mmCIF file as Biopython writes it, N, C-alpha, C and O atoms, coordinates in Angstrom:
data_model
#
loop_
_atom_site.group_PDB
_atom_site.id
_atom_site.type_symbol
_atom_site.label_atom_id
_atom_site.label_alt_id
_atom_site.label_comp_id
_atom_site.label_asym_id
_atom_site.label_entity_id
_atom_site.label_seq_id
_atom_site.pdbx_PDB_ins_code
_atom_site.Cartn_x
_atom_site.Cartn_y
_atom_site.Cartn_z
_atom_site.occupancy
_atom_site.B_iso_or_equiv
_atom_site.auth_seq_id
_atom_site.auth_asym_id
_atom_site.pdbx_PDB_model_num
ATOM 1   N N  . MET A ? 1  ? -44.309 108.272 36.080 1.0 0.0 1  A 1 
ATOM 2   C CA . MET A ? 1  ? -44.153 109.476 36.854 1.0 0.0 1  A 1 
ATOM 3   C C  . MET A ? 1  ? -44.460 110.657 35.952 1.0 0.0 1  A 1 
ATOM 4   O O  . MET A ? 1  ? -44.122 110.659 34.768 1.0 0.0 1  A 1 
ATOM 5   N N  . SER A ? 2  ? -45.100 111.655 36.524 1.0 0.0 2  A 1 
ATOM 6   C CA . SER A ? 2  ? -45.447 112.845 35.760 1.0 0.0 2  A 1 
ATOM 7   C C  . SER A ? 2  ? -45.586 114.029 36.696 1.0 0.0 2  A 1 
ATOM 8   O O  . SER A ? 2  ? -45.902 113.870 37.875 1.0 0.0 2  A 1 
ATOM 9   N N  . VAL A ? 3  ? -45.352 115.200 36.170 1.0 0.0 3  A 1 
ATOM 10  C CA . VAL A ? 3  ? -45.658 116.440 36.883 1.0 0.0 3  A 1 
ATOM 11  C C  . VAL A ? 3  ? -46.973 116.922 36.290 1.0 0.0 3  A 1 
ATOM 12  O O  . VAL A ? 3  ? -47.079 117.151 35.085 1.0 0.0 3  A 1 
ATOM 13  N N  . ALA A ? 4  ? -47.969 117.072 37.148 1.0 0.0 4  A 1 
ATOM 14  C CA . ALA A ? 4  ? -49.300 117.450 36.675 1.0 0.0 4  A 1 
ATOM 15  C C  . ALA A ? 4  ? -49.933 118.426 37.656 1.0 0.0 4  A 1 
ATOM 16  O O  . ALA A ? 4  ? -49.609 118.407 38.844 1.0 0.0 4  A 1 
ATOM 17  N N  . PRO A ? 5  ? -50.834 119.280 37.172 1.0 0.0 5  A 1 
ATOM 18  C CA . PRO A ? 5  ? -51.529 120.184 38.084 1.0 0.0 5  A 1 
ATOM 19  C C  . PRO A ? 5  ? -52.437 119.409 39.042 1.0 0.0 5  A 1 
ATOM 20  O O  . PRO A ? 5  ? -52.959 118.349 38.697 1.0 0.0 5  A 1 
ATOM 21  N N  . TRP A ? 6  ? -52.611 119.939 40.221 1.0 0.0 6  A 1 
ATOM 22  C CA . TRP A ? 6  ? -53.410 119.278 41.255 1.0 0.0 6  A 1 
ATOM 23  C C  . TRP A ? 6  ? -54.811 118.966 40.759 1.0 0.0 6  A 1 
ATOM 24  O O  . TRP A ? 6  ? -55.348 117.905 41.074 1.0 0.0 6  A 1 
ATOM 25  N N  . ASN A ? 7  ? -55.415 119.863 39.993 1.0 0.0 7  A 1 
ATOM 26  C CA . ASN A ? 7  ? -56.778 119.627 39.506 1.0 0.0 7  A 1 
ATOM 27  C C  . ASN A ? 7  ? -56.862 118.377 38.647 1.0 0.0 7  A 1 
ATOM 28  O O  . ASN A ? 7  ? -57.905 117.723 38.623 1.0 0.0 7  A 1 
ATOM 29  N N  . ALA A ? 8  ? -55.798 118.029 37.947 1.0 0.0 8  A 1 
ATOM 30  C CA . ALA A ? 8  ? -55.792 116.818 37.126 1.0 0.0 8  A 1 
ATOM 31  C C  . ALA A ? 8  ? -55.609 115.575 37.987 1.0 0.0 8  A 1 
ATOM 32  O O  . ALA A ? 8  ? -56.081 114.496 37.629 1.0 0.0 8  A 1 
ATOM 33  N N  . VAL A ? 9  ? -54.937 115.716 39.100 1.0 0.0 9  A 1 
ATOM 34  C CA . VAL A ? 9  ? -54.605 114.574 39.961 1.0 0.0 9  A 1 
ATOM 35  C C  . VAL A ? 9  ? -55.719 114.260 40.956 1.0 0.0 9  A 1 
ATOM 36  O O  . VAL A ? 9  ? -55.986 113.090 41.233 1.0 0.0 9  A 1 
ATOM 37  N N  . LYS A ? 10 ? -56.368 115.284 41.494 1.0 0.0 10 A 1 
ATOM 38  C CA . LYS A ? 10 ? -57.301 115.069 42.608 1.0 0.0 10 A 1 
ATOM 39  C C  . LYS A ? 10 ? -58.498 114.205 42.230 1.0 0.0 10 A 1 
ATOM 40  O O  . LYS A ? 10 ? -59.086 113.572 43.107 1.0 0.0 10 A 1 
ATOM 41  N N  . GLU A ? 11 ? -58.877 114.158 40.958 1.0 0.0 11 A 1 
ATOM 42  C CA . GLU A ? 11 ? -60.018 113.336 40.549 1.0 0.0 11 A 1 
ATOM 43  C C  . GLU A ? 11 ? -59.605 112.238 39.572 1.0 0.0 11 A 1 
ATOM 44  O O  . GLU A ? 11 ? -60.440 111.721 38.831 1.0 0.0 11 A 1 
ATOM 45  N N  . ALA A ? 12 ? -58.327 111.883 39.569 1.0 0.0 12 A 1 
ATOM 46  C CA . ALA A ? 12 ? -57.841 110.851 38.650 1.0 0.0 12 A 1 
ATOM 47  C C  . ALA A ? 12 ? -58.400 109.490 39.057 1.0 0.0 12 A 1 
ATOM 48  O O  . ALA A ? 12 ? -58.436 109.158 40.242 1.0 0.0 12 A 1 
ATOM 49  N N  . PRO A ? 13 ? -58.836 108.703 38.069 1.0 0.0 13 A 1 
ATOM 50  C CA . PRO A ? 13 ? -59.356 107.368 38.389 1.0 0.0 13 A 1 
ATOM 51  C C  . PRO A ? 13 ? -58.220 106.421 38.765 1.0 0.0 13 A 1 
ATOM 52  O O  . PRO A ? 13 ? -57.074 106.614 38.360 1.0 0.0 13 A 1 
ATOM 53  N N  . GLY A ? 14 ? -58.551 105.413 39.535 1.0 0.0 14 A 1 
ATOM 54  C CA . GLY A ? 14 ? -57.547 104.414 39.904 1.0 0.0 14 A 1 
ATOM 55  C C  . GLY A ? 14 ? -56.646 104.875 41.039 1.0 0.0 14 A 1 
ATOM 56  O O  . GLY A ? 14 ? -56.926 105.854 41.730 1.0 0.0 14 A 1 
ATOM 57  N N  . GLU A ? 15 ? -55.567 104.143 41.207 1.0 0.0 15 A 1 
ATOM 58  C CA . GLU A ? 15 ? -54.633 104.448 42.293 1.0 0.0 15 A 1 
ATOM 59  C C  . GLU A ? 15 ? -53.569 105.414 41.803 1.0 0.0 15 A 1 
ATOM 60  O O  . GLU A ? 15 ? -52.669 105.041 41.051 1.0 0.0 15 A 1 
ATOM 61  N N  . VAL A ? 16 ? -53.684 106.654 42.240 1.0 0.0 16 A 1 
ATOM 62  C CA . VAL A ? 16 ? -52.714 107.680 41.887 1.0 0.0 16 A 1 
ATOM 63  C C  . VAL A ? 16 ? -52.135 108.224 43.181 1.0 0.0 16 A 1 
ATOM 64  O O  . VAL A ? 16 ? -52.871 108.584 44.100 1.0 0.0 16 A 1 
ATOM 65  N N  . VAL A ? 17 ? -50.834 108.281 43.247 1.0 0.0 17 A 1 
ATOM 66  C CA . VAL A ? 17 ? -50.162 108.832 44.426 1.0 0.0 17 A 1 
ATOM 67  C C  . VAL A ? 17 ? -49.620 110.199 44.041 1.0 0.0 17 A 1 
ATOM 68  O O  . VAL A ? 17 ? -48.883 110.322 43.062 1.0 0.0 17 A 1 
ATOM 69  N N  . SER A ? 18 ? -49.975 111.217 44.796 1.0 0.0 18 A 1 
ATOM 70  C CA . SER A ? 18 ? -49.443 112.550 44.513 1.0 0.0 18 A 1 
ATOM 71  C C  . SER A ? 18 ? -48.509 112.974 45.638 1.0 0.0 18 A 1 
ATOM 72  O O  . SER A ? 18 ? -48.771 112.734 46.816 1.0 0.0 18 A 1 
ATOM 73  N N  . VAL A ? 19 ? -47.434 113.598 45.249 1.0 0.0 19 A 1 
ATOM 74  C CA . VAL A ? 19 ? -46.447 114.092 46.197 1.0 0.0 19 A 1 
ATOM 75  C C  . VAL A ? 19 ? -46.170 115.549 45.857 1.0 0.0 19 A 1 
ATOM 76  O O  . VAL A ? 19 ? -45.575 115.836 44.819 1.0 0.0 19 A 1 
ATOM 77  N N  . PRO A ? 20 ? -46.594 116.478 46.721 1.0 0.0 20 A 1 
ATOM 78  C CA . PRO A ? 20 ? -46.331 117.884 46.440 1.0 0.0 20 A 1 
ATOM 79  C C  . PRO A ? 20 ? -44.829 118.162 46.527 1.0 0.0 20 A 1 
ATOM 80  O O  . PRO A ? 20 ? -44.114 117.496 47.275 1.0 0.0 20 A 1 
ATOM 81  N N  . PHE A ? 21 ? -44.367 119.122 45.781 1.0 0.0 21 A 1 
ATOM 82  C CA . PHE A ? 21 ? -42.960 119.494 45.876 1.0 0.0 21 A 1 
ATOM 83  C C  . PHE A ? 21 ? -42.827 121.000 45.798 1.0 0.0 21 A 1 
ATOM 84  O O  . PHE A ? 21 ? -43.717 121.707 45.325 1.0 0.0 21 A 1 
ATOM 85  N N  . GLY A ? 22 ? -41.702 121.460 46.271 1.0 0.0 22 A 1 
ATOM 86  C CA . GLY A ? 22 ? -41.428 122.888 46.292 1.0 0.0 22 A 1 
ATOM 87  C C  . GLY A ? 22 ? -41.907 123.520 47.585 1.0 0.0 22 A 1 
ATOM 88  O O  . GLY A ? 22 ? -42.950 123.148 48.123 1.0 0.0 22 A 1 
ATOM 89  N N  . ASN A ? 23 ? -41.161 124.451 48.065 1.0 0.0 23 A 1 
ATOM 90  C CA . ASN A ? 23 ? -41.550 125.185 49.266 1.0 0.0 23 A 1 
ATOM 91  C C  . ASN A ? 23 ? -41.075 126.616 49.076 1.0 0.0 23 A 1 
ATOM 92  O O  . ASN A ? 23 ? -39.883 126.876 49.240 1.0 0.0 23 A 1 
ATOM 93  N N  . PRO A ? 24 ? -41.927 127.532 48.748 1.0 0.0 24 A 1 
ATOM 94  C CA . PRO A ? 24 ? -43.380 127.392 48.667 1.0 0.0 24 A 1 
ATOM 95  C C  . PRO A ? 24 ? -43.802 126.587 47.442 1.0 0.0 24 A 1 
ATOM 96  O O  . PRO A ? 24 ? -43.022 126.384 46.512 1.0 0.0 24 A 1 
ATOM 97  N N  . GLN A ? 25 ? -45.065 126.132 47.465 1.0 0.0 25 A 1 
ATOM 98  C CA . GLN A ? 25 ? -45.590 125.346 46.363 1.0 0.0 25 A 1 
ATOM 99  C C  . GLN A ? 25 ? -45.484 126.127 45.054 1.0 0.0 25 A 1 
ATOM 100 O O  . GLN A ? 25 ? -45.679 127.342 45.019 1.0 0.0 25 A 1 
ATOM 101 N N  . ILE A ? 26 ? -45.176 125.412 43.998 1.0 0.0 26 A 1 
ATOM 102 C CA . ILE A ? 26 ? -45.045 126.004 42.678 1.0 0.0 26 A 1 
ATOM 103 C C  . ILE A ? 26 ? -46.446 126.235 42.103 1.0 0.0 26 A 1 
ATOM 104 O O  . ILE A ? 26 ? -47.327 125.388 42.251 1.0 0.0 26 A 1 
ATOM 105 N N  . HIS A ? 27 ? -46.644 127.356 41.464 1.0 0.0 27 A 1 
ATOM 106 C CA . HIS A ? 27 ? -47.910 127.624 40.795 1.0 0.0 27 A 1 
ATOM 107 C C  . HIS A ? 27 ? -47.639 128.465 39.554 1.0 0.0 27 A 1 
ATOM 108 O O  . HIS A ? 27 ? -46.542 128.997 39.384 1.0 0.0 27 A 1 
ATOM 109 N N  . ARG A ? 28 ? -48.622 128.580 38.705 1.0 0.0 28 A 1 
ATOM 110 C CA . ARG A ? 28 ? -48.484 129.425 37.522 1.0 0.0 28 A 1 
ATOM 111 C C  . ARG A ? 28 ? -49.798 130.139 37.253 1.0 0.0 28 A 1 
ATOM 112 O O  . ARG A ? 28 ? -50.875 129.670 37.622 1.0 0.0 28 A 1 
ATOM 113 N N  . HIS A ? 29 ? -49.681 131.262 36.614 1.0 0.0 29 A 1 
ATOM 114 C CA . HIS A ? 29 ? -50.858 132.038 36.222 1.0 0.0 29 A 1 
ATOM 115 C C  . HIS A ? 29 ? -51.166 131.724 34.766 1.0 0.0 29 A 1 
ATOM 116 O O  . HIS A ? 29 ? -50.261 131.629 33.937 1.0 0.0 29 A 1 
ATOM 117 N N  . VAL A ? 30 ? -52.440 131.564 34.466 1.0 0.0 30 A 1 
ATOM 118 C CA . VAL A ? 30 ? -52.894 131.308 33.098 1.0 0.0 30 A 1 
ATOM 119 C C  . VAL A ? 30 ? -53.915 132.382 32.761 1.0 0.0 30 A 1 
ATOM 120 O O  . VAL A ? 30 ? -54.765 132.724 33.584 1.0 0.0 30 A 1 
ATOM 121 N N  . GLY A ? 31 ? -53.827 132.905 31.560 1.0 0.0 31 A 1 
ATOM 122 C CA . GLY A ? 31 ? -54.772 133.950 31.164 1.0 0.0 31 A 1 
ATOM 123 C C  . GLY A ? 31 ? -55.344 133.684 29.793 1.0 0.0 31 A 1 
ATOM 124 O O  . GLY A ? 31 ? -54.791 132.909 29.014 1.0 0.0 31 A 1 
ATOM 125 N N  . LEU A ? 32 ? -56.445 134.327 29.507 1.0 0.0 32 A 1 
ATOM 126 C CA . LEU A ? 32 ? -57.080 134.268 28.188 1.0 0.0 32 A 1 
ATOM 127 C C  . LEU A ? 32 ? -57.071 135.673 27.602 1.0 0.0 32 A 1 
ATOM 128 O O  . LEU A ? 32 ? -57.336 136.653 28.297 1.0 0.0 32 A 1 
ATOM 129 N N  . LEU A ? 33 ? -56.764 135.753 26.329 1.0 0.0 33 A 1 
ATOM 130 C CA . LEU A ? 33 ? -56.810 137.032 25.624 1.0 0.0 33 A 1 
ATOM 131 C C  . LEU A ? 33 ? -57.830 136.927 24.504 1.0 0.0 33 A 1 
ATOM 132 O O  . LEU A ? 33 ? -57.967 135.881 23.869 1.0 0.0 33 A 1 
ATOM 133 N N  . GLN A ? 34 ? -58.536 138.007 24.268 1.0 0.0 34 A 1 
ATOM 134 C CA . GLN A ? 34 ? -59.480 138.033 23.157 1.0 0.0 34 A 1 
ATOM 135 C C  . GLN A ? 34 ? -59.604 139.454 22.638 1.0 0.0 34 A 1 
ATOM 136 O O  . GLN A ? 34 ? -59.396 140.416 23.377 1.0 0.0 34 A 1 
ATOM 137 N N  . ARG A ? 35 ? -59.942 139.578 21.371 1.0 0.0 35 A 1 
ATOM 138 C CA . ARG A ? 35 ? -60.212 140.902 20.803 1.0 0.0 35 A 1 
ATOM 139 C C  . ARG A ? 35 ? -61.550 141.393 21.333 1.0 0.0 35 A 1 
ATOM 140 O O  . ARG A ? 35 ? -62.459 140.599 21.578 1.0 0.0 35 A 1 
ATOM 141 N N  . GLN A ? 36 ? -61.666 142.688 21.508 1.0 0.0 36 A 1 
ATOM 142 C CA . GLN A ? 36 ? -62.936 143.243 21.986 1.0 0.0 36 A 1 
ATOM 143 C C  . GLN A ? 36 ? -64.067 142.986 21.004 1.0 0.0 36 A 1 
ATOM 144 O O  . GLN A ? 36 ? -65.228 142.922 21.408 1.0 0.0 36 A 1 
ATOM 145 N N  . THR A ? 37 ? -63.754 142.838 19.733 1.0 0.0 37 A 1 
ATOM 146 C CA . THR A ? 37 ? -64.782 142.622 18.712 1.0 0.0 37 A 1 
ATOM 147 C C  . THR A ? 37 ? -64.869 141.156 18.283 1.0 0.0 37 A 1 
ATOM 148 O O  . THR A ? 37 ? -65.371 140.863 17.199 1.0 0.0 37 A 1 
ATOM 149 N N  . SER A ? 38 ? -64.386 140.234 19.120 1.0 0.0 38 A 1 
ATOM 150 C CA . SER A ? 38 ? -64.377 138.820 18.758 1.0 0.0 38 A 1 
ATOM 151 C C  . SER A ? 38 ? -65.790 138.267 18.631 1.0 0.0 38 A 1 
ATOM 152 O O  . SER A ? 38 ? -66.633 138.522 19.491 1.0 0.0 38 A 1 
ATOM 153 N N  . PRO A ? 39 ? -66.061 137.505 17.557 1.0 0.0 39 A 1 
ATOM 154 C CA . PRO A ? 39 ? -67.371 136.865 17.428 1.0 0.0 39 A 1 
ATOM 155 C C  . PRO A ? 39 ? -67.502 135.650 18.358 1.0 0.0 39 A 1 
ATOM 156 O O  . PRO A ? 39 ? -68.575 135.057 18.464 1.0 0.0 39 A 1 
ATOM 157 N N  . ARG A ? 40 ? -66.428 135.294 19.014 1.0 0.0 40 A 1 
ATOM 158 C CA . ARG A ? 40 ? -66.430 134.117 19.895 1.0 0.0 40 A 1 
ATOM 159 C C  . ARG A ? 40 ? -66.560 134.491 21.379 1.0 0.0 40 A 1 
ATOM 160 O O  . ARG A ? 40 ? -66.232 133.680 22.245 1.0 0.0 40 A 1 
ATOM 161 N N  . THR A ? 41 ? -67.023 135.681 21.676 1.0 0.0 41 A 1 
ATOM 162 C CA . THR A ? 41 ? -67.087 136.157 23.053 1.0 0.0 41 A 1 
ATOM 163 C C  . THR A ? 41 ? -67.852 135.196 23.962 1.0 0.0 41 A 1 
ATOM 164 O O  . THR A ? 41 ? -67.397 134.929 25.075 1.0 0.0 41 A 1 
ATOM 165 N N  . THR A ? 42 ? -68.979 134.677 23.535 1.0 0.0 42 A 1 
ATOM 166 C CA . THR A ? 42 ? -69.775 133.768 24.362 1.0 0.0 42 A 1 
ATOM 167 C C  . THR A ? 42 ? -68.998 132.498 24.685 1.0 0.0 42 A 1 
ATOM 168 O O  . THR A ? 42 ? -68.993 132.042 25.829 1.0 0.0 42 A 1 
ATOM 169 N N  . VAL A ? 43 ? -68.345 131.929 23.682 1.0 0.0 43 A 1 
ATOM 170 C CA . VAL A ? 43 ? -67.566 130.697 23.893 1.0 0.0 43 A 1 
ATOM 171 C C  . VAL A ? 43 ? -66.394 130.966 24.818 1.0 0.0 43 A 1 
ATOM 172 O O  . VAL A ? 43 ? -66.119 130.170 25.715 1.0 0.0 43 A 1 
ATOM 173 N N  . ILE A ? 44 ? -65.700 132.078 24.612 1.0 0.0 44 A 1 
ATOM 174 C CA . ILE A ? 44 ? -64.546 132.417 25.448 1.0 0.0 44 A 1 
ATOM 175 C C  . ILE A ? 44 ? -64.989 132.676 26.885 1.0 0.0 44 A 1 
ATOM 176 O O  . ILE A ? 44 ? -64.309 132.262 27.824 1.0 0.0 44 A 1 
ATOM 177 N N  . ASP A ? 45 ? -66.114 133.352 27.066 1.0 0.0 45 A 1 
ATOM 178 C CA . ASP A ? 45 ? -66.632 133.589 28.424 1.0 0.0 45 A 1 
ATOM 179 C C  . ASP A ? 45 ? -66.962 132.272 29.126 1.0 0.0 45 A 1 
ATOM 180 O O  . ASP A ? 45 ? -66.684 132.121 30.316 1.0 0.0 45 A 1 
ATOM 181 N N  . ARG A ? 46 ? -67.547 131.329 28.410 1.0 0.0 46 A 1 
ATOM 182 C CA . ARG A ? 46 ? -67.847 130.007 29.004 1.0 0.0 46 A 1 
ATOM 183 C C  . ARG A ? 46 ? -66.570 129.276 29.382 1.0 0.0 46 A 1 
ATOM 184 O O  . ARG A ? 46 ? -66.473 128.706 30.469 1.0 0.0 46 A 1 
ATOM 185 N N  . LEU A ? 47 ? -65.589 129.293 28.485 1.0 0.0 47 A 1 
ATOM 186 C CA . LEU A ? 47 ? -64.304 128.655 28.771 1.0 0.0 47 A 1 
ATOM 187 C C  . LEU A ? 47 ? -63.678 129.275 30.006 1.0 0.0 47 A 1 
ATOM 188 O O  . LEU A ? 47 ? -63.193 128.562 30.884 1.0 0.0 47 A 1 
ATOM 189 N N  . HIS A ? 48 ? -63.688 130.602 30.080 1.0 0.0 48 A 1 
ATOM 190 C CA . HIS A ? 48 ? -63.129 131.286 31.251 1.0 0.0 48 A 1 
ATOM 191 C C  . HIS A ? 48 ? -63.845 130.870 32.529 1.0 0.0 48 A 1 
ATOM 192 O O  . HIS A ? 48 ? -63.204 130.616 33.549 1.0 0.0 48 A 1 
ATOM 193 N N  . HIS A ? 49 ? -65.160 130.801 32.478 1.0 0.0 49 A 1 
ATOM 194 C CA . HIS A ? 49 ? -65.946 130.405 33.649 1.0 0.0 49 A 1 
ATOM 195 C C  . HIS A ? 49 ? -65.551 128.996 34.116 1.0 0.0 49 A 1 
ATOM 196 O O  . HIS A ? 49 ? -65.353 128.770 35.310 1.0 0.0 49 A 1 
ATOM 197 N N  . HIS A ? 50 ? -65.438 128.057 33.182 1.0 0.0 50 A 1 
ATOM 198 C CA . HIS A ? 50 ? -65.076 126.682 33.541 1.0 0.0 50 A 1 
ATOM 199 C C  . HIS A ? 50 ? -63.657 126.605 34.086 1.0 0.0 50 A 1 
ATOM 200 O O  . HIS A ? 50 ? -63.421 125.921 35.082 1.0 0.0 50 A 1 
ATOM 201 N N  . LEU A ? 51 ? -62.714 127.287 33.459 1.0 0.0 51 A 1 
ATOM 202 C CA . LEU A ? 51 ? -61.337 127.273 33.959 1.0 0.0 51 A 1 
ATOM 203 C C  . LEU A ? 51 ? -61.265 127.868 35.366 1.0 0.0 51 A 1 
ATOM 204 O O  . LEU A ? 51 ? -60.579 127.333 36.236 1.0 0.0 51 A 1 
ATOM 205 N N  . ALA A ? 52 ? -61.971 128.968 35.583 1.0 0.0 52 A 1 
ATOM 206 C CA . ALA A ? 52 ? -61.968 129.599 36.909 1.0 0.0 52 A 1 
ATOM 207 C C  . ALA A ? 52 ? -62.614 128.688 37.948 1.0 0.0 52 A 1 
ATOM 208 O O  . ALA A ? 52 ? -62.140 128.635 39.083 1.0 0.0 52 A 1 
ATOM 209 N N  . SER A ? 53 ? -63.673 127.974 37.599 1.0 0.0 53 A 1 
ATOM 210 C CA . SER A ? 53 ? -64.327 127.094 38.572 1.0 0.0 53 A 1 
ATOM 211 C C  . SER A ? 53 ? -63.442 125.907 38.932 1.0 0.0 53 A 1 
ATOM 212 O O  . SER A ? 53 ? -63.499 125.424 40.063 1.0 0.0 53 A 1 
ATOM 213 N N  . PHE A ? 54 ? -62.621 125.423 37.990 1.0 0.0 54 A 1 
ATOM 214 C CA . PHE A ? 54 ? -61.701 124.326 38.282 1.0 0.0 54 A 1 
ATOM 215 C C  . PHE A ? 54 ? -60.491 124.795 39.083 1.0 0.0 54 A 1 
ATOM 216 O O  . PHE A ? 54 ? -59.767 123.974 39.648 1.0 0.0 54 A 1 
ATOM 217 N N  . SER A ? 55 ? -60.267 126.093 39.138 1.0 0.0 55 A 1 
ATOM 218 C CA . SER A ? 55 ? -59.090 126.624 39.809 1.0 0.0 55 A 1 
ATOM 219 C C  . SER A ? 55 ? -59.282 126.774 41.313 1.0 0.0 55 A 1 
ATOM 220 O O  . SER A ? 55 ? -58.366 127.211 42.010 1.0 0.0 55 A 1 
ATOM 221 N N  . GLY A ? 56 ? -60.447 126.422 41.819 1.0 0.0 56 A 1 
ATOM 222 C CA . GLY A ? 56 ? -60.681 126.482 43.258 1.0 0.0 56 A 1 
ATOM 223 C C  . GLY A ? 56 ? -60.497 127.883 43.815 1.0 0.0 56 A 1 
ATOM 224 O O  . GLY A ? 56 ? -60.994 128.852 43.240 1.0 0.0 56 A 1 
ATOM 225 N N  . GLU A ? 57 ? -59.794 127.995 44.916 1.0 0.0 57 A 1 
ATOM 226 C CA . GLU A ? 57 ? -59.631 129.284 45.581 1.0 0.0 57 A 1 
ATOM 227 C C  . GLU A ? 57 ? -58.857 130.284 44.746 1.0 0.0 57 A 1 
ATOM 228 O O  . GLU A ? 57 ? -58.906 131.483 45.022 1.0 0.0 57 A 1 
ATOM 229 N N  . PHE A ? 58 ? -58.140 129.820 43.728 1.0 0.0 58 A 1 
ATOM 230 C CA . PHE A ? 58 ? -57.335 130.722 42.914 1.0 0.0 58 A 1 
ATOM 231 C C  . PHE A ? 58 ? -58.056 131.181 41.655 1.0 0.0 58 A 1 
ATOM 232 O O  . PHE A ? 58 ? -57.519 131.996 40.905 1.0 0.0 58 A 1 
ATOM 233 N N  . GLY A ? 59 ? -59.256 130.679 41.409 1.0 0.0 59 A 1 
ATOM 234 C CA . GLY A ? 59 ? -60.009 131.072 40.219 1.0 0.0 59 A 1 
ATOM 235 C C  . GLY A ? 59 ? -60.506 132.499 40.327 1.0 0.0 59 A 1 
ATOM 236 O O  . GLY A ? 59 ? -60.839 132.968 41.416 1.0 0.0 59 A 1 
ATOM 237 N N  . ILE A ? 60 ? -60.556 133.177 39.218 1.0 0.0 60 A 1 
ATOM 238 C CA . ILE A ? 60 ? -61.054 134.547 39.186 1.0 0.0 60 A 1 
ATOM 239 C C  . ILE A ? 60 ? -62.257 134.559 38.248 1.0 0.0 60 A 1 
ATOM 240 O O  . ILE A ? 60 ? -62.087 134.558 37.028 1.0 0.0 60 A 1 
ATOM 241 N N  . PRO A ? 61 ? -63.472 134.569 38.800 1.0 0.0 61 A 1 
ATOM 242 C CA . PRO A ? 61 ? -64.648 134.546 37.940 1.0 0.0 61 A 1 
ATOM 243 C C  . PRO A ? 61 ? -64.710 135.783 37.051 1.0 0.0 61 A 1 
ATOM 244 O O  . PRO A ? 61 ? -64.266 136.862 37.444 1.0 0.0 61 A 1 
ATOM 245 N N  . GLY A ? 62 ? -65.267 135.618 35.841 1.0 0.0 62 A 1 
ATOM 246 C CA . GLY A ? 62 ? -65.312 136.713 34.857 1.0 0.0 62 A 1 
ATOM 247 C C  . GLY A ? 62 ? -66.469 137.577 34.951 1.0 0.0 62 A 1 
ATOM 248 O O  . GLY A ? 62 ? -66.598 138.522 34.173 1.0 0.0 62 A 1 
#
């Protein structure tokens, strides 16, 4: 048994049974922080894009 985000469960291989809980459904906000002068801006932007695309209707494209 585990508590896992829906995105991890919906494409899990094999037989996985998911049972939603909470009313209203529990959710959390995740954010990325970076310095304006970060040399990793391209990598962080890509990571943000992928995280937002996996978030479905709740994703906020960058």
